[in-house]
C-alpha positions as CSV (number, residue, x, y, z in Angstrom):
1,M,4.5,17.1,-3.1
2,L,2.0,15.8,-1.0
3,S,0.4,12.3,-1.4
4,V,-3.0,11.3,-0.2
5,K,-4.2,8.0,1.2
6,T,-7.9,7.7,2.2
7,F,-9.9,5.1,4.6
8,I,-13.6,5.3,5.3
9,F,-14.2,4.4,8.7
10,N,-17.0,4.0,11.6
11,P,-20.8,3.6,11.2
12,I,-21.2,7.1,9.6
13,Q,-18.6,6.7,7.0
14,V,-15.9,9.6,7.8
15,N,-13.2,9.8,5.3
16,T,-10.1,9.8,6.6
17,Y,-7.0,11.0,5.3
18,I,-3.3,10.5,5.4
19,V,-1.2,13.3,4.0
20,Y,2.5,12.4,3.4
21,N,5.4,13.6,1.6
22,E,8.6,12.4,0.0
23,N,10.0,12.0,3.4
24,K,7.3,9.8,4.6
25,E,6.4,12.5,7.1
26,C,2.5,12.7,7.6
27,V,-0.6,14.1,9.2
28,I,-3.7,12.4,10.0
29,I,-7.1,14.2,9.1
30,D,-10.1,13.4,11.0
31,A,-9.3,10.0,12.3
32,G,-12.3,8.5,12.4
33,N,-11.2,4.7,13.2
34,Y,-13.5,3.4,15.7
35,V,-13.6,-0.8,15.8
36,K,-10.3,-2.9,16.5
37,F,-10.4,-3.7,12.6
38,E,-10.3,-0.2,11.9
39,D,-7.6,0.4,14.1
40,E,-5.3,-2.1,12.8
41,Q,-6.0,-1.3,9.1
42,L,-4.9,2.3,9.8
43,L,-1.9,1.2,12.1
44,S,-0.9,-1.3,9.6
45,Y,-1.1,0.9,6.7
46,I,1.4,3.8,8.9
47,D,3.9,1.0,10.2
48,R,4.0,-1.0,6.8
49,S,4.6,2.2,4.6
50,G,7.4,3.4,6.9
51,L,5.5,7.0,7.6
52,K,6.1,8.9,10.2
53,P,3.2,10.5,12.2
54,I,3.8,14.4,12.9
55,M,0.7,15.8,13.9
56,L,-2.9,15.0,14.3
57,L,-5.5,17.7,12.3
58,N,-9.4,17.7,13.1
59,T,-11.5,20.0,10.5
60,H,-14.4,19.8,13.4
61,S,-14.9,17.9,16.7
62,H,-17.9,15.9,15.8
63,I,-17.8,12.4,16.9
64,D,-17.4,10.4,13.7
65,H,-14.2,12.5,13.0
66,V,-12.5,12.4,16.3
67,M,-12.8,8.7,17.7
68,G,-9.3,7.6,16.7
69,N,-7.4,10.6,17.8
70,K,-6.3,8.9,21.2
71,L,-4.9,5.7,19.7
72,L,-2.8,7.6,16.9
73,A,-1.6,10.1,20.0
74,D,-0.7,7.7,22.3
75,R,1.1,5.3,20.0
76,Y,3.1,8.0,18.0
77,K,3.1,10.7,20.7
78,V,1.8,13.6,18.6
79,E,-0.3,16.4,19.7
80,L,-3.6,17.1,18.1
81,G,-4.6,20.5,16.4
82,A,-7.9,22.0,16.0
83,H,-9.6,25.4,16.0
84,P,-9.7,26.9,19.5
85,I,-13.7,27.3,19.5
86,E,-13.8,23.7,19.1
87,K,-12.0,22.9,22.0
88,S,-15.0,23.5,24.3
89,Y,-16.8,20.5,22.6
90,Y,-14.2,17.6,22.8
91,D,-15.4,17.6,26.6
92,K,-18.9,17.0,25.4
93,V,-18.2,14.7,22.1
94,W,-18.5,11.6,24.3
95,A,-22.3,12.2,25.5
96,Y,-23.3,12.9,21.9
97,A,-22.0,9.3,20.7
98,T,-25.4,7.3,22.2
99,A,-27.5,9.2,20.0
100,F,-25.6,7.7,17.0
101,G,-25.3,4.4,18.5
102,I,-21.7,4.7,18.9
103,N,-19.8,3.5,22.1
104,F,-17.5,6.0,23.2
105,T,-16.4,7.1,26.6
106,Q,-15.0,10.2,27.9
107,D,-11.4,8.4,28.4
108,N,-11.4,7.7,25.0
109,C,-11.6,11.5,24.0
110,Q,-8.1,12.7,23.0
111,L,-8.3,17.0,23.3
112,P,-6.2,19.3,21.3
113,S,-3.3,20.6,22.4
114,I,-2.6,23.1,19.1
115,D,-4.7,26.1,18.2
116,L,-5.1,26.3,14.4
117,N,-6.6,29.8,13.1
118,E,-7.0,31.0,10.1
119,G,-4.3,31.8,7.8
120,D,-2.1,29.5,10.1
121,T,0.1,26.8,8.2
122,V,0.8,23.3,9.2
123,S,4.2,22.5,7.9
124,I,4.8,18.4,6.5
125,G,8.5,19.0,6.0
126,Q,8.9,21.7,2.8
127,D,5.0,21.6,2.3
128,K,2.4,23.4,3.5
129,L,-1.5,23.1,4.5
130,K,-2.8,26.4,5.2
131,V,-5.7,26.6,7.6
132,L,-9.1,28.1,6.1
133,F,-11.9,29.1,9.0
134,T,-15.1,27.7,7.4
135,P,-18.0,27.8,10.5
136,G,-21.5,26.9,9.7
137,H,-21.4,23.1,9.8
138,A,-19.5,23.6,13.2
139,P,-18.7,26.6,15.1
140,G,-14.9,26.2,14.9
141,H,-14.9,24.0,11.4
142,I,-11.7,24.5,9.3
143,C,-10.5,23.3,6.4
144,F,-6.4,22.5,5.3
145,Y,-5.4,24.0,1.8
146,D,-2.4,22.9,-0.3
147,E,-2.2,25.7,-2.8
148,A,1.4,24.1,-4.1
149,D,-0.6,21.1,-5.1
150,G,-3.9,22.5,-6.0
151,M,-6.2,20.2,-3.1
152,V,-8.2,21.1,-0.4
153,F,-9.8,19.0,2.7
154,S,-13.1,20.4,3.1
155,G,-14.4,18.1,6.1
156,D,-18.1,18.7,6.2
157,T,-18.3,22.1,4.9
158,L,-18.6,21.0,1.3
159,F,-19.1,17.6,-0.5
160,R,-19.9,16.5,-4.1
161,R,-23.1,17.7,-4.7
162,G,-23.7,18.7,-0.9
163,V,-22.9,20.5,1.9
164,G,-22.7,20.0,5.7
165,R,-25.8,19.8,7.8
166,W,-26.4,23.0,9.7
167,D,-28.9,21.7,12.0
168,L,-26.6,20.1,14.6
169,L,-25.2,21.9,17.9
170,G,-23.6,25.1,17.0
171,G,-24.5,24.6,13.3
172,N,-25.7,28.1,11.6
173,Y,-26.7,28.1,7.8
174,S,-25.4,32.5,7.2
175,Q,-22.3,31.0,8.2
176,L,-22.1,28.1,6.2
177,E,-23.1,30.1,3.3
178,Q,-20.2,32.7,4.0
179,S,-18.0,29.8,4.3
180,L,-18.9,28.4,0.8
181,L,-19.3,31.7,-0.9
182,N,-16.5,33.5,0.3
183,V,-13.7,30.8,1.3
184,L,-14.1,27.7,-0.6
185,Y,-15.7,29.4,-3.5
186,K,-12.5,31.5,-4.1
187,L,-10.1,28.7,-4.4
188,P,-9.1,28.1,-8.4
189,D,-11.7,26.0,-9.8
190,D,-9.3,23.0,-10.3
191,T,-8.7,22.5,-7.0
192,L,-9.3,18.8,-5.6
193,V,-11.7,18.5,-2.9
194,Y,-11.2,15.6,-0.4
195,C,-14.7,16.0,1.7
196,G,-15.1,14.7,4.9
197,H,-17.7,12.3,3.4
198,G,-18.2,10.4,0.1
199,P,-16.0,11.2,-3.1
200,T,-13.7,13.5,-4.3
201,T,-14.5,16.8,-6.4
202,R,-13.5,19.8,-8.0
203,I,-14.1,23.2,-6.7
204,G,-15.5,24.6,-10.2
205,D,-17.4,21.3,-10.9
206,E,-19.4,22.3,-7.6
207,K,-19.8,25.5,-8.3
208,R,-21.3,24.6,-11.6
209,N,-23.4,21.4,-10.6
210,N,-23.9,21.4,-6.9
211,P,-27.5,22.2,-6.0
212,E,-27.0,23.6,-2.2
213,I,-24.3,25.9,-3.3
214,N,-26.4,26.9,-6.5
215,S,-29.5,27.5,-4.1
216,L,-27.7,30.4,-1.9
C-alpha cells in the first residue's frame, strides 16, 4: 500500500508529492521546491521520516514542476524519469523561467535519464505506478496510476473543476480532450486524483461537475 505526502511549492503553487511504501522506499513526483526554505522543508521530511528515494518522476517539463529535481538527484543519487517527448524541452525550460518571474539557470536543470512510456510501470517495492500518456497540456505529459490503491497523479491534465492550459508551448486542445475523455475519464469513478495544482478530487466527481470536461 502506498502513502502520499503533499507539499505546495514555488510561486506557481505546484503540488509536489512524496509517494512511499511500508518499507519507506519512495518516489518524488514533480519536485517544485524553489527557494532554500522549500528545499529544507522537503529534505527534512525525507530524512526525518527515514525515507529512501529511489526515483524522481515528472508528469511534464514545465518550470514549476522541475525546479527541485537537481537538488534531489544530487543528494540521493537517483535518476529522473519522464516521457521521451519531453526530453527536448528540459534544455529550454530555464529560458522560460523569466516569463514567470523565476530565477532559474540551465545549470539548475536536471535532465531525465529514464524514459517512461504509455503502459510502463514504476515499481516502489511491490507497489506499482502505471504510466498513462495524457498529452494536451504538454506534448509528453504523463500521469501515474496506482490501481491497487485507487489513485492517480494527474499533473496538469486534470484539476478539481478544471483542466490544464493548452495555450503554452506544445499544448494542444484536441489532445487534451482525448486524454481526458479516453484516459482519465475511463478510470473508476472513485479514483482519488492528486492534481498538479489545487486540492484532490475524484474521477466521478469531475465527470459530474467539472465544467471543462462537461463542455467537451
